[in-house]
C-alpha positions as CSV (number, residue, x, y, z in Angstrom):
1,X,0.0,0.0,0.0
2,X,2.9,2.4,0.8
3,X,4.6,1.7,-2.5
4,X,1.9,3.2,-4.7
5,X,1.7,6.3,-2.4
6,X,5.4,6.8,-2.6
7,X,5.3,6.5,-6.3
8,X,2.5,9.0,-6.5
9,X,4.4,11.4,-4.3
10,X,7.5,11.1,-6.3
11,X,5.5,11.7,-9.5
12,X,3.8,14.7,-8.0
13,X,7.2,16.1,-6.8
14,X,8.7,15.5,-10.2
15,X,5.7,17.2,-11.9
16,X,6.2,20.2,-9.5
17,X,9.9,20.4,-10.3
18,X,9.2,20.2,-14.0
19,X,6.6,22.9,-13.8
20,X,8.9,25.1,-11.8
21,X,11.7,24.4,-14.4
22,X,9.4,25.2,-17.3
23,X,8.2,28.3,-15.5
24,X,11.7,29.5,-15.1
25,X,12.6,28.8,-18.7
26,X,9.5,30.5,-20.0
27,X,9.7,33.6,-17.8
28,X,13.2,34.1,-16.5
29,X,15.7,32.1,-18.5
30,X,17.7,34.6,-20.8
31,X,15.9,34.6,-24.1
32,X,17.4,37.7,-25.8
33,X,19.6,37.0,-28.8
34,X,21.5,40.3,-28.9
35,X,25.1,41.5,-28.4
36,X,26.5,43.0,-25.2
37,X,25.3,46.5,-26.2
38,X,21.7,45.4,-26.6
39,X,19.3,45.9,-29.4
40,X,17.0,48.7,-30.3
41,X,13.5,47.7,-31.5
42,X,11.3,50.2,-33.2
43,X,7.6,49.3,-33.0
44,X,5.4,51.4,-35.4
45,X,2.0,52.6,-34.4
46,X,-0.7,50.0,-35.1
47,X,1.6,47.0,-35.2
48,X,-0.3,43.7,-34.5
49,X,1.0,41.0,-32.3
50,X,1.6,38.7,-35.2
51,X,3.6,41.4,-37.0
52,X,5.5,42.1,-33.8
53,X,6.4,38.4,-33.3
54,X,8.0,38.5,-36.7
55,X,9.8,41.7,-35.9
56,X,11.3,40.4,-32.6
57,X,12.0,36.9,-33.9
58,X,15.7,37.7,-35.0
59,X,16.4,39.1,-31.5
60,X,15.2,36.2,-29.3
61,X,16.3,32.6,-28.9
62,X,12.9,30.9,-28.6
63,X,9.8,32.2,-30.2
64,X,7.8,29.4,-28.5
65,X,8.7,30.4,-24.9
66,X,8.1,34.1,-25.8
67,X,4.7,33.3,-27.1
68,X,3.8,31.3,-24.0
69,X,5.0,34.1,-21.7
70,X,3.0,36.6,-23.8
71,X,-0.2,34.5,-23.5
72,X,0.3,34.1,-19.7
73,X,0.9,37.9,-19.3
74,X,-1.9,38.8,-21.7
75,X,0.5,40.7,-23.9
76,X,-1.3,40.8,-27.2
77,X,-1.3,44.5,-28.2
78,X,2.3,45.9,-28.7
79,X,2.9,49.5,-27.8
80,X,4.5,51.8,-30.3
81,X,7.9,53.2,-29.5
82,X,11.6,52.5,-29.2
83,X,12.6,49.7,-26.8
84,X,16.0,48.4,-25.8
85,X,16.5,44.7,-25.4
86,X,19.5,43.6,-23.3
87,X,21.3,40.2,-23.5
88,X,20.4,39.1,-19.9
89,X,16.7,39.6,-20.3
90,X,14.2,36.7,-20.0
91,X,10.7,36.9,-21.5
92,X,9.3,38.4,-18.3
93,X,11.7,41.4,-18.6
94,X,11.3,41.6,-22.3
95,X,7.6,41.9,-22.1
96,X,7.7,44.3,-19.2
97,X,10.1,46.5,-21.2
98,X,7.8,46.4,-24.2
99,X,4.9,47.4,-22.0
100,X,6.5,50.4,-20.2
101,X,10.0,50.9,-21.4
102,X,9.6,53.3,-24.3
103,X,13.0,54.9,-24.5
104,X,13.7,58.3,-25.9
105,X,16.2,58.8,-28.7
106,X,18.5,61.7,-29.8
107,X,17.1,63.6,-32.7
108,X,19.7,65.7,-34.5
109,X,19.3,68.3,-37.2
110,X,21.5,71.1,-38.5
111,X,22.3,73.0,-41.7
112,X,19.0,72.3,-43.3
113,X,18.3,74.9,-46.0
114,X,14.5,74.7,-46.1
115,X,11.6,73.4,-44.0
116,X,11.3,70.7,-46.6
117,X,14.8,69.5,-45.9
118,X,14.1,69.8,-42.2
119,X,11.0,67.6,-42.4
120,X,12.9,65.0,-44.4
121,X,15.8,65.0,-41.9
122,X,13.4,64.6,-38.9
123,X,11.4,61.8,-40.7
124,X,14.7,59.9,-41.1
125,X,14.9,59.6,-37.3
126,X,11.3,59.5,-36.1
127,X,8.1,57.6,-36.9
128,X,6.8,60.9,-38.3
129,X,6.0,61.1,-42.0
130,X,7.9,63.9,-43.7
131,X,4.9,65.2,-45.7
132,X,2.6,65.2,-42.7
133,X,5.2,67.1,-40.7
134,X,5.7,69.6,-43.5
135,X,2.0,70.2,-43.9
136,X,1.7,70.9,-40.2
137,X,4.7,73.3,-40.2
138,X,3.4,75.2,-43.2
139,X,-0.2,75.2,-42.0
140,X,-1.8,78.6,-41.5
141,X,-2.7,77.6,-37.9
142,X,1.0,76.9,-37.0
143,X,2.5,79.9,-38.7
144,X,-0.1,82.1,-37.0
145,X,0.6,80.5,-33.6
146,X,4.4,81.2,-34.0
147,X,3.9,84.6,-35.7
148,X,6.1,83.8,-38.6
149,X,5.7,84.2,-42.3
150,X,6.1,81.1,-44.5
151,X,9.6,82.2,-45.5
152,X,10.6,82.7,-41.8
153,X,9.3,79.3,-40.6
154,X,12.8,77.7,-40.7
155,X,14.0,80.2,-38.1
156,X,11.9,78.5,-35.4
157,X,13.9,75.3,-35.5
158,X,17.3,75.6,-33.8
159,X,20.1,73.1,-34.7
160,X,20.7,70.8,-31.8
161,X,20.4,67.3,-30.4
162,X,16.9,66.8,-28.8
163,X,15.8,63.9,-26.7
164,X,12.3,62.7,-27.6
165,X,10.2,59.6,-28.1
166,X,10.6,57.9,-31.5
167,X,6.8,57.8,-31.9
168,X,6.1,61.4,-30.9
169,X,3.2,62.9,-32.8
170,X,3.6,65.7,-35.3
171,X,1.7,68.1,-33.1
172,X,3.8,67.3,-30.1
173,X,7.0,67.6,-32.1
174,X,6.0,71.1,-33.3
175,X,5.0,72.1,-29.7
176,X,8.4,70.9,-28.5
177,X,10.3,72.9,-31.0
178,X,8.2,76.0,-30.0
179,X,9.2,75.4,-26.4
180,X,12.8,74.9,-27.3
181,X,12.8,78.2,-29.2
182,X,11.4,80.1,-26.3
183,X,14.0,78.5,-24.0
184,X,16.8,79.6,-26.4
185,X,15.6,83.2,-26.5
186,X,16.3,83.8,-22.8
187,X,16.5,87.2,-21.2
188,X,20.1,87.7,-22.1
189,X,19.6,87.0,-25.8
190,X,16.4,89.0,-25.9
191,X,18.1,92.0,-24.5
192,X,20.8,91.8,-27.1
193,X,18.2,91.3,-29.9
194,X,16.2,94.4,-28.9
195,X,19.3,96.5,-28.9
196,X,19.8,95.5,-32.5
197,X,16.2,96.4,-33.3
198,X,15.7,93.1,-35.1
199,X,13.1,90.5,-34.7
200,X,14.1,86.9,-33.8
201,X,13.5,85.8,-37.3
202,X,15.6,88.6,-38.7
203,X,18.5,87.7,-36.3
204,X,18.3,84.1,-37.6
205,X,18.2,85.4,-41.2
206,X,21.3,87.5,-40.7
207,X,23.0,84.6,-38.7
208,X,22.4,82.3,-41.7
209,X,24.3,84.6,-43.9
210,X,27.1,84.9,-41.4
211,X,27.1,81.1,-41.0
212,X,27.7,80.7,-44.8
213,X,30.2,83.5,-45.2
214,X,32.6,82.3,-42.5
215,X,33.2,78.8,-41.1
216,X,35.6,80.3,-38.6
217,X,33.7,80.8,-35.3
218,X,36.2,83.4,-34.1
219,X,35.7,85.5,-37.2
220,X,31.9,85.4,-37.3
221,X,31.3,88.4,-34.9
222,X,33.4,90.6,-37.2
223,X,31.5,89.4,-40.3
224,X,28.2,90.1,-38.4
225,X,29.5,93.6,-37.6
226,X,30.0,94.3,-41.3
227,X,26.4,93.4,-42.2
228,X,25.0,95.3,-39.2
229,X,27.0,98.4,-40.3
230,X,25.6,98.1,-43.8
231,X,22.1,97.7,-42.5
232,X,22.4,100.8,-40.3
233,X,23.6,102.8,-43.3
234,X,20.9,101.5,-45.6
235,X,23.4,99.8,-47.9
236,X,22.6,96.6,-49.7
237,X,24.1,93.6,-47.9
238,X,25.6,92.2,-51.2
239,X,26.1,88.8,-49.6
240,X,27.3,86.1,-52.0
241,X,25.6,83.3,-50.1
242,X,22.2,84.8,-50.7
243,X,23.0,84.8,-54.5
244,X,24.0,81.1,-54.3
245,X,20.8,80.4,-52.4
246,X,18.7,82.2,-55.0
247,X,20.4,80.1,-57.7
248,X,19.6,76.9,-55.8
249,X,16.0,77.9,-55.5
250,X,15.7,78.9,-59.1
251,X,17.2,75.6,-60.3
252,X,15.5,73.6,-57.5
253,X,18.8,72.0,-56.8
254,X,20.0,72.5,-53.3
255,X,23.0,70.4,-53.8
256,X,24.4,72.9,-56.3
257,X,28.0,73.7,-55.6
258,X,29.2,77.3,-56.6
259,X,32.8,78.1,-55.8
260,X,32.8,81.4,-57.6
261,X,29.9,83.8,-57.9
262,X,30.0,85.5,-61.3
263,X,28.8,89.0,-62.3
264,X,25.9,87.5,-64.2
265,X,24.8,85.6,-61.1
266,X,24.3,88.9,-59.3
267,X,21.5,89.8,-61.7
268,X,19.3,86.9,-60.7
269,X,15.8,88.2,-59.9
270,X,15.0,86.8,-56.4
271,X,13.9,88.3,-53.1
272,X,16.9,86.4,-51.6
273,X,19.4,88.2,-53.9
274,X,20.8,90.9,-51.6
275,X,22.8,92.5,-54.5
276,X,19.4,93.5,-56.0
277,X,17.2,93.7,-52.9
278,X,17.9,96.0,-50.0
279,X,17.8,94.8,-46.4
280,X,17.6,91.2,-45.1
281,X,16.2,88.4,-47.3
282,X,12.6,87.3,-46.5
283,X,13.9,84.3,-44.5
284,X,17.0,82.3,-43.5
285,X,19.0,80.8,-46.3
286,X,20.0,77.9,-44.0
287,X,19.7,76.8,-40.4
288,X,22.6,78.7,-38.8
289,X,24.8,77.3,-36.0
290,X,24.2,78.7,-32.5
291,X,27.6,80.3,-32.8
292,X,26.4,82.3,-35.8
293,X,23.3,83.5,-33.9
294,X,25.4,84.5,-30.9
295,X,27.9,86.2,-33.3
296,X,25.1,88.5,-34.5
297,X,23.9,89.2,-31.0
298,X,27.4,89.9,-29.9
299,X,28.7,91.4,-33.1
300,X,32.1,93.1,-33.1
301,X,31.9,96.9,-33.1
302,X,34.1,98.3,-35.9
303,X,33.9,100.5,-39.0
304,X,34.3,97.8,-41.6
305,X,31.8,97.8,-44.5
306,X,33.4,95.3,-46.9
307,X,35.3,92.0,-46.8
308,X,36.6,89.4,-49.2
309,X,38.2,86.0,-48.8
310,X,41.9,86.1,-47.7
311,X,43.8,83.7,-50.1
312,X,46.8,83.7,-47.7
313,X,44.7,82.7,-44.7
314,X,42.3,79.9,-45.7
315,X,38.8,80.4,-44.3
316,X,39.4,83.9,-43.1
317,X,38.7,87.3,-44.8
318,X,40.3,90.7,-45.6
319,X,38.2,93.5,-44.1
320,X,38.0,97.1,-45.3
321,X,36.4,100.4,-44.1
322,X,36.6,102.1,-47.5
323,X,35.6,101.0,-51.0
324,X,39.1,101.9,-52.3
325,X,40.7,99.6,-49.8
326,X,38.1,96.9,-50.6
327,X,39.0,97.0,-54.3
328,X,42.6,96.5,-53.5
329,X,41.7,93.4,-51.3
330,X,39.3,92.2,-54.0
331,X,42.1,92.4,-56.7
332,X,44.3,90.1,-54.4
333,X,41.4,87.6,-54.2
334,X,40.6,87.7,-58.0
335,X,44.2,87.1,-58.9
336,X,44.3,84.1,-56.6
337,X,41.0,82.7,-58.2
338,X,42.4,83.1,-61.7
339,X,45.7,81.6,-60.7
340,X,43.9,78.7,-59.1
341,X,41.7,78.3,-62.2
342,X,38.5,78.5,-60.2
343,X,36.1,79.7,-62.8
344,X,32.8,78.4,-61.3
């Protein structure tokens, strides 16, 4: 009589041990098939569980145990977002991460020349569709809210690295950019801006020209000073980068490379051509670096009205207070261009 009882007990114990073992394997045994740095998984909005299983399949060791754990934990509706799977994770941790571990990413943009380029660059990094974002930015509602003309809209977006969720909505992205812009224009910068008697958008437009004229951060305040002097005197800015931008817009080729602006180029009919139009262009010709914006706000005080590239100091310029002096500097530069056979 005792023998059958002992056998039943042993069988029951064995069953319990097996159940515990299976439980551990299904929920806690490492099931991630990723390297030591982990793996990012981007889950688009509206992804079904079947689609998600195919998506995660390359990054787990056992689809069977994952499916069992998902059934037990009632995980049948994946959340959209960016999730990080680590090598030590079992199904329990993986599923918990997928439920509540949406991890922000760094979104970077700079040097975009139009809002179209900006929308494309952002869409490369987020779930956002570029056309949907562009339509929102260019909508009458948004431009009215930010008090910017269609040509000035690019000035709202400041080049930087921003932490945000991969599945952020278009509306939330635009709101975030508006908040970041307000944060940038702190009391110190606002005081500087008001002294220049320029709007925020005008500061950005001038900074964009400075940004393209000089890649030397230490020279940018001097270049900014030249343009501010010209603005105060009512002179045309005559900035070559605005001509190049006008050429790009006219040809609809923003990859166009122009190493030498010719006299005929100065005649192009465009509101961005500051050889023909007085004052600042209607909007920025690029997204300027913060250093260029601060160069305008902290422009060097001097009497220079002209400058031309210095062939003896690559990246820098020769400055002049008089047109006669400028012509002498210009001759030096033109001789160098011709000697270097730079015709276009």
